[in-house]
TILO-329845 format. One line per 4 residues: number of its first residue (from 1); their letters; for each residue y negated, z negated, x negated of N, C-alpha, C. Coordinates in steps of 0.05 Angstrom, whole numbers. Layout:
BEGIN
NUM	A	Y,Z,X,Y,Z,X,Y,Z,X  ...;
# end
This chain:
BEGIN
1	XXXX	-2694,63,1550,-2697,91,1552,-2669,107,1567  -2645,97,1568,-2621,104,1585,-2630,113,1619  -2650,83,1628,-2651,77,1661,-2667,97,1658  -2688,100,1633,-2703,131,1656,-2680,162,1644;
5	XXXX	-2667,160,1627,-2651,193,1629,-2646,186,1662  -2626,164,1669,-2614,162,1683,-2624,170,1712  -2649,161,1715,-2667,151,1745,-2668,191,1750  -2682,197,1723,-2701,228,1718,-2672,250,1714;
9	XXXX	-2645,246,1720,-2631,261,1713,-2642,288,1728  -2643,290,1747,-2648,311,1770,-2674,332,1746  -2692,307,1748,-2721,321,1734,-2711,340,1710  -2693,331,1701,-2688,343,1666,-2670,370,1676;
13	XXXX	-2657,362,1689,-2642,392,1705,-2651,417,1716  -2675,405,1729,-2704,428,1728,-2711,443,1710  -2718,424,1689,-2735,432,1667,-2709,456,1651  -2688,447,1652,-2668,460,1636,-2666,486,1655;
17	XXXX	-2664,486,1682,-2661,508,1699,-2690,529,1692  -2712,515,1691,-2732,535,1681,-2735,539,1662  -2722,524,1634,-2721,537,1610,-2694,562,1606  -2675,557,1616,-2648,580,1627,-2671,602,1639;
21	XXXX	-2682,601,1666,-2687,622,1673,-2707,644,1654  -2724,626,1635,-2748,646,1618,-2728,659,1594  -2703,647,1593,-2687,650,1563,-2669,684,1567  -2652,686,1597,-2645,703,1609,-2663,735,1604;
25	XXXX	-2652,750,1583,-2664,772,1587,-2659,789,1605  -2676,786,1628,-2668,806,1651,-2689,836,1645  -2713,822,1632,-2729,844,1620,-2718,872,1615  -2697,871,1600,-2685,892,1593,-2675,910,1622;
29	XXXX	-2678,903,1644,-2665,916,1665,-2698,927,1676  -2720,916,1678,-2744,928,1683,-2768,905,1674  -2781,918,1668,-2803,890,1659,-2820,870,1688  -2815,880,1711,-2815,870,1731,-2809,847,1741;
33	XXXX	-2786,843,1728,-2769,821,1730,-2783,800,1719  -2791,809,1705,-2807,780,1680,-2835,768,1698  -2838,775,1715,-2859,764,1733,-2850,749,1753  -2814,754,1761,-2806,738,1781,-2793,717,1767;
37	XXXX	-2789,720,1742,-2772,700,1725,-2801,682,1720  -2826,688,1717,-2845,675,1708,-2851,650,1737  -2851,671,1756,-2862,647,1777,-2838,633,1788  -2812,634,1789,-2784,615,1788,-2787,597,1771;
41	XXXX	-2791,601,1744,-2788,582,1717,-2821,566,1724  -2839,574,1736,-2860,558,1754,-2850,535,1762  -2845,547,1782,-2834,530,1810,-2811,509,1795  -2798,519,1789,-2769,496,1778,-2799,474,1761;
45	XXXX	-2806,478,1738,-2822,464,1727,-2846,446,1738  -2856,459,1768,-2876,445,1784,-2853,419,1799  -2826,435,1807,-2809,404,1820,-2803,387,1808  -2802,393,1775,-2786,377,1755,-2814,356,1754;
49	XXXX	-2836,365,1752,-2862,347,1741,-2854,328,1766  -2857,325,1791,-2864,322,1819,-2845,293,1813  -2816,300,1809,-2796,277,1798,-2802,265,1787  -2808,275,1757,-2817,259,1739,-2844,241,1744;
53	XXXX	-2854,248,1761,-2880,229,1776,-2874,213,1783  -2844,209,1793,-2836,189,1820,-2826,166,1800  -2829,162,1778,-2817,145,1764,-2826,115,1757  -2848,114,1768,-2865,81,1768,-2854,76,1802;
57	XXXX	-2860,89,1817,-2843,86,1847,-2818,74,1842  -2800,90,1835,-2769,83,1830,-2765,56,1816  -2786,48,1799,-2781,19,1789,-2790,3,1801  -2804,12,1815,-2818,-13,1838,-2796,-17,1869;
61	XXXX	-2779,9,1872,-2765,3,1891,-2738,-4,1883  -2734,-8,1857,-2708,-20,1845,-2716,-46,1845  -2739,-54,1839,-2747,-82,1841,-2746,-91,1860  -2751,-74,1890,-2751,-89,1909,-2727,-92,1921;
65	XXXX	-2696,-81,1916,-2681,-78,1933,-2667,-98,1916  -2670,-109,1892,-2654,-127,1877,-2666,-152,1885  -2696,-158,1891,-2699,-190,1903,-2692,-192,1934  -2689,-173,1947,-2686,-163,1976,-2647,-171,1973;
69	XXXX	-2639,-166,1956,-2600,-175,1951,-2594,-197,1938  -2617,-198,1923,-2605,-220,1909,-2587,-238,1914  -2600,-251,1931,-2588,-283,1948,-2564,-272,1970  -2567,-249,1986,-2549,-244,2006,-2544,-212,2003;
73	XXXX	-2531,-189,2001,-2526,-172,2000,-2535,-162,2038  -2555,-145,2034,-2557,-136,2055,-2558,-106,2062  -2536,-95,2065,-2529,-68,2069,-2558,-47,2077  -2573,-59,2099,-2593,-41,2112,-2611,-33,2099;
77	XXXX	-2625,-51,2077,-2643,-44,2058,-2634,-21,2043  -2614,-6,2039,-2618,16,2024,-2604,39,2035  -2611,35,2073,-2606,54,2086,-2623,85,2070  -2647,79,2074,-2672,96,2073,-2659,111,2052;
81	XXXX	-2652,99,2022,-2648,104,1992,-2616,133,1993  -2609,122,2016,-2575,136,2017,-2583,170,2030  -2603,172,2034,-2607,201,2043,-2614,218,2028  -2623,215,2005,-2636,236,1976,-2615,227,1959;
85	XXXX	-2612,254,1938,-2597,247,1915,-2609,226,1894  -2641,235,1889,-2660,216,1874,-2659,180,1876  -2659,174,1916,-2645,153,1926,-2623,141,1916  -2601,159,1917,-2581,146,1905,-2582,130,1878;
89	XXXX	-2593,154,1860,-2588,139,1832,-2607,110,1835  -2626,112,1849,-2652,86,1849,-2623,62,1853  -2603,67,1879,-2587,53,1900,-2574,44,1870  -2551,58,1856,-2535,53,1831,-2551,31,1815;
93	XXXX	-2577,45,1811,-2583,26,1785,-2590,3,1801  -2599,0,1825,-2610,-38,1837,-2581,-50,1842  -2556,-36,1842,-2530,-46,1844,-2520,-58,1818  -2526,-42,1808,-2517,-38,1770,-2525,-71,1763;
97	XXXX	-2563,-80,1771,-2572,-100,1756,-2561,-121,1781  -2553,-121,1798,-2556,-141,1821,-2514,-149,1816  -2508,-137,1798,-2474,-133,1785,-2457,-129,1810  -2462,-116,1827,-2448,-103,1852,-2439,-77,1852;
101	XXXX	-2428,-62,1834,-2433,-39,1833,-2413,-31,1847  -2393,-37,1858,-2367,-37,1874,-2379,-35,1902  -2398,-48,1919,-2416,-40,1942,-2417,-12,1946  -2421,0,1920,-2432,30,1930,-2411,47,1944;
105	XXXX	-2389,49,1945,-2376,60,1959,-2373,57,1989  -2384,27,2003,-2393,16,2029,-2411,29,2036  -2432,27,2022,-2466,49,2022,-2459,73,2025  -2446,93,2017,-2442,116,2026,-2441,123,2054;
109	XXXX	-2426,110,2064,-2417,109,2096,-2447,112,2112  -2470,101,2095,-2493,98,2106,-2509,127,2108  -2499,145,2089,-2502,166,2094,-2505,195,2107  -2519,201,2131,-2526,223,2145,-2514,244,2134;
113	XXXX	-2498,259,2158,-2486,291,2150,-2506,311,2137  -2501,326,2127,-2515,342,2106,-2535,358,2117  -2518,363,2142,-2543,391,2165,-2556,371,2175  -2553,343,2179,-2575,323,2196,-2602,321,2182;
117	XXXX	-2590,318,2148,-2612,304,2130,-2628,331,2123  -2624,358,2125,-2628,385,2119,-2648,389,2139  -2635,392,2165,-2652,393,2187,-2673,375,2195  -2674,348,2183,-2695,330,2183,-2717,329,2162;
121	XXXX	-2706,347,2143,-2729,347,2116,-2746,375,2125  -2732,387,2134,-2751,415,2150,-2767,416,2167  -2763,384,2190,-2788,383,2201,-2814,367,2190  -2833,370,2195,-2857,355,2196,-2852,326,2199;
125	XXXX	-2865,313,2182,-2865,279,2186,-2891,273,2187  -2892,247,2207,-2928,236,2208,-2921,212,2183  -2947,212,2169,-2951,193,2149,-2961,171,2152  -2952,143,2159,-2974,121,2163,-2971,106,2139;
129	XXXX	-3004,97,2141,-3008,76,2119,-3008,54,2135  -3003,28,2118,-3007,12,2128,-3027,-16,2110  -3040,-20,2115,-3066,-40,2101,-3062,-67,2099  -3059,-80,2079,-3054,-113,2081,-3085,-130,2089;
133	XX	-3089,-134,2106,-3113,-151,2100,-3114,-175,2102  -3121,-187,2089,-3124,-215,2079,-3151,-228,2092;
# end
């Protein structure tokens, strides 16, 4: 249960932000603000739902990182995960399972500068699907 809460902390924060958005009595200013509040809350709940839905993928990624690094520590396998906050949670959990928590500081060097990450996230990217044929 603690692993679920830890890996979904951002999802929980979005749910709390959505609830807080609905609780604030801005309707006292004007009734039209209720519409804006509703739209913002729905958007926050949708983002939270999308993050919660990645739970199974996060578990698979942790298992994959543990398998790849249990015999020999390979920092390159963590590179892609260090570019997003949820990915860094996955890295921390994998390092905890490997009992290598002290290596996290060295992995922070793999993180790209924030402006570069924002620029890359705003660009459309091509999705490639690989099919294993036997």
